[in-house]
Structures are given as C-alpha cells and as structure tokens.
N, C-alpha and C positions, 0 to 999 in steps of 0.2 A: 538636413539631419534631424532626426527625431530625438527629442529630449527624453531622458529616463524620468519616469514618474512613479510616485508611490501609489501602490494599490493595496487596499486594505480589505480583508475578509474577516467575517465573524464566524466562529464555529457554530454549528447547528446542533451539536451534541458531543458526546464523547464515546470512545470505543473502550470497552471493558474486556480484558483478556487475562490470561495467566502469565503473560510475558512481561515481567517488570523491568528488565534491563535488556539492552540490545544483544549482549553476549548470550548465545544459546538459542536465540529466536530463529525460527525458520526464515530462509531468505526469500521465499515465495510461497503463496498459498498452496501451490501444488507440491511442495516439498514435504518429505517425511517430517512429522512432528507438528505440522500445522494443526492448530487447535480449535476449540470452540470458543465462542465469545458472544458478546451482545453489544448492542448500540443503545445508549440512552439518549434519545432525541429530546431536545428541549421542547417543552409543552407548546410554545408558540408556533412550532412547525408541524404539529400533530396532523393537521388537515392535509398536509402535503403527502402523507402516507397513503391516501385514498388510492386504491387499486394496485398498490405495490405487492400485496400478498399473492397476486397471480403470477409473479415471476419467481423462478427457482434460484436465480443468481442476480447479484447486484454489484455494481461498481462503486467502490468507496474512494473518495478523494479526501485526503487528510493532511494535516500539518505534522511533519516528522519532528516532534517537539524535543527529542533527545539526540538529534543529529549534531554532529560536530561541525567544525569549520569547513566550508566547501573548498574544493580544489578542482581545477579544470582537468587535470590529469590524475587518475587514480588507478590503483590496482583493485579490481573487483574480486568478489568471493570466488568466482569460477575460473580465474586465470591468474597467472603469475606475472603478466605483463601489464604495464599501464595503458589505459584507454581513456579517451575523452569522456568527460562526465555525461555528455549527451548520448553516448553509445552504451551506457550502462544504466542500471536502475538503483544505484546507491542512494541512500537518504540524504547524505551531505551534498547539497546542490546549491546553486545560486538562489533558488526558491525551493525550500524544503517541502515540496509537495509529494506525497505518496499516492500510489494508486494500487488497489487490490480488487480482484474479482473474488467474491466470497459467495458461499451457498446460503441462501436465505431459508431458514427453517420455519419460522413463524413470527407473527407480530402480535404483541399484546399491548394495547394502548400505545405508549410511546417507547416501548422496548422491542427491539428487533433481535431475534436470536439467530446467530450466524455460525457457520463452521468453515473450515479450511482457511483459518485466519493466521496471518503472519505479522500482526500489528501489535505494538506495545500497549500495555495497559495505560489508560488515561489519555490516549491520543485524541487530540481535538479533531472532530469530524467537520469537513468543509462542505461536502455534498454527497448525495446518493443518486445514482442513475441506474436504471434497469439495464441488465445485460441482455442484448438481443443478438443472437447469432447472425441473423441476416444483415445486421448493421455492423457488427463487431468482428466477425471472422473474415479473413481474406484468403484468397487462393494465390498460389505461386509466390509464397513468402520467402524472403531471404533473411537470415538471422546473423549475418556478419560473423564476427569473431566468436560468437557463441556456438556456431555450428559444431566445432570440435569439443566444446566444453559442457554442453547441456546435459550430457549423460551423467554428470556428477551431481546434479541438483538434489537428488534424494539424500545424499550424504553430507551436504554442506550446510552449516549453521552460521549465523552471525558470530564473528569472533571479536566484535567490539571495535573494529578498525574505523568505523564511521561515526562513533559516538563521541569521540574526543576524550574518552575516559579510559582508553586501553592501556 
C-alpha cells in the first residue's frame, strides 16, 4: 500500500482579472461573461516564455485559493443532482487545482494578456502549457451526466456554493 505524501508547489505568478469573488464568475472560459485578464509571471520564470507567443491558446493550471472545504459528493452548477467530485470541475476538491484554456493575446516582458477567462483575481498560477489541438482534442468523446446539461452553460454563473462563503 502506497503512503500519502505531501507535495509542495510554488506559484510562478498570479492571474489578474475583474472577478474578485466566486459568486457571479463564469463557470467555464467558454461561458457568457468570461472576461479579459492578464498573468503576471514572476521574473525568475521570464526565460520560460520563449516561443510561447506563437500559440493562440494556453492551458493554465492554478490553485483555487478561494475554494471552500472539499466534499466527495457535490451538486454542480449544471445539475440538481449530486455527482462525485472527480466527475465535475468544481474548485472545492481534495487538491484545489484549477484548469482553464484561455486565449493568449500578447506577451509583454513578464505580462501575458489573455481573454476568455473564468478565474478569480489574484489566483496563484502553478503552470502554463501550450494548447495543441493535435495533442488535446479527442474524437468519439462521451461527456457523461453533462450530455443533457451542457446546453445551459452560457446562462450559468458561480453562485458561491464552492467558496465556503455562501
């Protein structure tokens, strides 16, 4: 049996947006209301941006710093039934890691300008990866319980249920 171990990550920068609280924030980058933002990358990581400007989209991995206490069964934004935490994308998880694919507009020194953002202001950034359709898109995809609920994505906003402050 494998032991649980502590894993530590350091943020490489912070994400700046107009979304200061979970409530009212879009629930996905493709939802209505997704906004513009920027990433302030810490200067020691500046060299790592070399050649990133050639990509139109990037994958952001970040720490959901305003997430509430995790639960293994939760009611997601797009359904009224409880689902297992690993079948939804809620921020309150055993490890509060968020993932968003955003549009990269431009890079100026250590500042990345982005749009289609669903991330809270001040969010600690853990990593940036280029979005590559040939790597990231899949065919014959099933989307489980979301099949009947995805049509509602443009009208649903965060209602604060995962922040622990609702």
